[in-house]
C-alpha positions as CSV (number, residue, x, y, z in Angstrom):
1,M,-14.0,-24.0,27.6
2,P,-12.3,-27.2,26.4
3,G,-10.9,-27.3,22.9
4,F,-10.7,-23.5,22.8
5,D,-7.2,-21.8,22.3
6,P,-7.5,-18.2,22.7
7,F,-3.8,-17.9,21.3
8,A,-4.9,-19.6,18.0
9,V,-6.9,-16.3,17.3
10,F,-3.9,-14.3,17.5
11,D,-2.2,-16.5,14.7
12,L,-5.1,-16.3,12.5
13,M,-5.3,-12.5,13.2
14,G,-1.5,-12.1,12.8
15,S,-1.7,-14.0,9.2
16,T,-4.8,-11.9,8.3
17,L,-3.1,-8.7,8.9
18,G,0.1,-9.7,7.5
19,S,-1.4,-10.2,4.2
20,M,-3.7,-7.3,4.3
21,N,-0.3,-5.3,5.2
22,M,1.8,-7.0,2.3
23,L,-1.2,-6.0,-0.3
24,S,-1.4,-2.4,1.4
25,A,2.4,-1.8,0.7
26,Y,2.6,-2.4,-3.0
27,P,4.3,-0.8,-4.4
28,A,7.0,0.0,-1.7
29,I,7.8,3.5,-1.6
30,D,10.5,6.0,-0.1
31,L,9.4,9.7,0.2
32,V,12.0,12.4,0.3
33,D,11.2,15.9,1.3
34,E,13.9,18.1,-0.7
35,G,12.6,21.2,0.4
36,E,11.1,22.6,-2.6
37,K,9.9,19.3,-4.0
38,Y,8.9,16.0,-3.0
39,K,10.7,12.6,-4.6
40,I,8.8,9.5,-4.5
41,F,10.9,6.4,-5.2
42,A,8.7,3.4,-5.8
43,E,10.0,-0.2,-6.2
44,M,8.2,-2.2,-8.7
45,P,10.4,-5.3,-10.1
46,N,8.8,-7.1,-12.9
47,T,6.5,-4.3,-13.9
48,N,6.1,-2.8,-17.4
49,K,6.5,0.8,-17.8
50,E,3.5,0.9,-20.1
51,D,1.3,-0.7,-17.1
52,I,2.0,2.4,-14.9
53,T,0.1,5.4,-14.3
54,V,0.9,8.5,-12.5
55,K,-1.8,11.3,-12.2
56,T,-3.3,13.8,-9.9
57,E,-6.8,13.4,-8.6
58,E,-9.0,16.0,-6.8
59,G,-6.0,18.3,-6.6
60,Q,-4.7,16.9,-3.5
61,F,-3.6,13.3,-4.5
62,L,-0.8,11.7,-6.2
63,C,-1.7,8.5,-7.5
64,I,0.5,5.8,-8.5
65,S,-1.6,2.7,-10.2
66,G,-1.3,-0.2,-12.6
67,S,-1.0,-3.8,-12.8
68,R,1.6,-6.6,-12.5
69,A,1.5,-9.8,-14.4
70,R,1.5,-13.2,-12.6
71,Q,5.0,-14.2,-12.5
72,L,4.7,-17.9,-12.9
73,S,3.9,-20.1,-15.9
74,D,0.6,-21.8,-16.0
75,A,2.3,-25.0,-15.1
76,D,3.9,-23.5,-12.1
77,Q,0.9,-21.5,-11.2
78,K,-1.1,-25.1,-11.1
79,N,1.2,-26.9,-8.6
80,A,1.9,-23.6,-6.4
81,L,1.5,-24.4,-2.8
82,F,1.4,-20.6,-1.9
83,Q,2.4,-17.2,-3.5
84,E,3.8,-14.1,-1.8
85,R,4.8,-12.1,-4.7
86,F,2.2,-9.7,-5.6
87,H,0.5,-9.7,-9.0
88,G,-2.8,-7.8,-10.1
89,E,-4.0,-4.1,-10.1
90,F,-2.5,-1.8,-7.4
91,K,-3.0,1.9,-6.6
92,R,-1.3,4.0,-3.9
93,C,-2.3,7.6,-3.2
94,L,-0.3,10.3,-1.5
95,R,-2.4,13.2,-0.3
96,L,-0.5,16.5,-0.4
97,E,-2.0,19.8,0.6
98,T,0.2,21.9,-1.8
99,F,2.0,20.7,-4.9
100,Q,2.2,21.8,-8.6
101,S,0.2,19.1,-10.3
102,D,0.9,20.5,-13.8
103,E,4.7,20.0,-13.1
104,V,4.8,16.7,-11.7
105,K,7.4,14.5,-13.6
106,A,7.9,10.6,-13.5
107,S,10.5,8.3,-14.9
108,F,11.2,4.6,-14.6
109,N,14.3,2.7,-14.6
110,D,15.7,-0.6,-13.6
111,G,12.2,-1.5,-11.6
112,V,12.1,1.9,-9.7
113,L,9.9,4.7,-10.5
114,L,10.7,8.1,-9.6
115,V,8.1,10.7,-9.1
116,E,9.2,14.4,-8.8
117,I,6.5,16.6,-7.1
118,P,7.2,20.1,-7.1
119,K,6.0,22.2,-4.0
120,I,3.8,25.5,-4.4
121,S,6.4,28.2,-3.0
122,G,6.1,29.5,0.5
123,S,3.6,26.7,1.3
124,K,4.0,24.5,4.8
125,D,2.6,21.2,3.6
126,K,1.6,18.9,6.3
127,V,3.1,15.6,6.7
128,P,2.1,13.5,3.5
129,C,-0.5,10.5,4.1
130,C,0.0,7.4,1.8
131,H,-2.4,4.9,1.5
132,R,-3.7,1.9,-0.9
133,L,-7.3,3.3,-1.4
134,E,-8.7,-0.2,-2.3
135,M,-7.6,-1.8,1.4
136,L,-9.0,1.2,3.4
137,E,-12.5,-0.5,4.1
138,H,-10.9,-3.7,5.3
139,N,-8.5,-2.1,8.0
140,Y,-11.4,0.1,9.3
141,L,-13.5,-3.1,9.7
142,F,-10.6,-4.7,11.6
143,L,-10.2,-1.6,13.8
144,L,-13.8,-1.5,14.8
145,L,-13.9,-5.3,15.6
146,L,-10.7,-4.8,17.6
147,P,-12.3,-3.9,20.9
148,T,-15.0,-6.5,20.7
149,F,-12.2,-9.1,20.3
150,F,-10.3,-7.9,23.4
151,S,-13.5,-8.0,25.4
152,F,-14.3,-11.3,24.3
153,F,-10.7,-12.5,25.0
154,S,-10.6,-10.8,28.6
155,L,-13.5,-13.5,29.6
156,F,-10.8,-16.5,29.6
157,T,-8.1,-14.6,31.5
158,C,-7.7,-14.1,35.0
């Protein structure tokens, strides 16, 4: 097929997945299991404490949500060629089977949110699952289309 470059599709796919992955990972977090409690460290530079919400949902999710203002001035925004720093609304949720939702503590210092989540004593929690809820439908759509892409690509290989 003249003019068809199957490897160009990989470049497009990589840039699309890269941007989805970057969005799904804001804020970047570290999760530490200290036996009796979990600690979450969420990195949120240039975010105001007042713009962050930590709450439990449905008795099994701990969610960090909020917004981060655009960092560029209006003049710089108008002339920007591309932007990689996240701005806008965000929400990350951690699914925990057994934790004491009424004793969750949070503090914010130097752009890092610390959330301490006490476990229910004697519980054996599964490995926590963390995701950005808004991105799930895009990721699932890509995973559904991936086998079709590789079937199509195999038509052009030996």
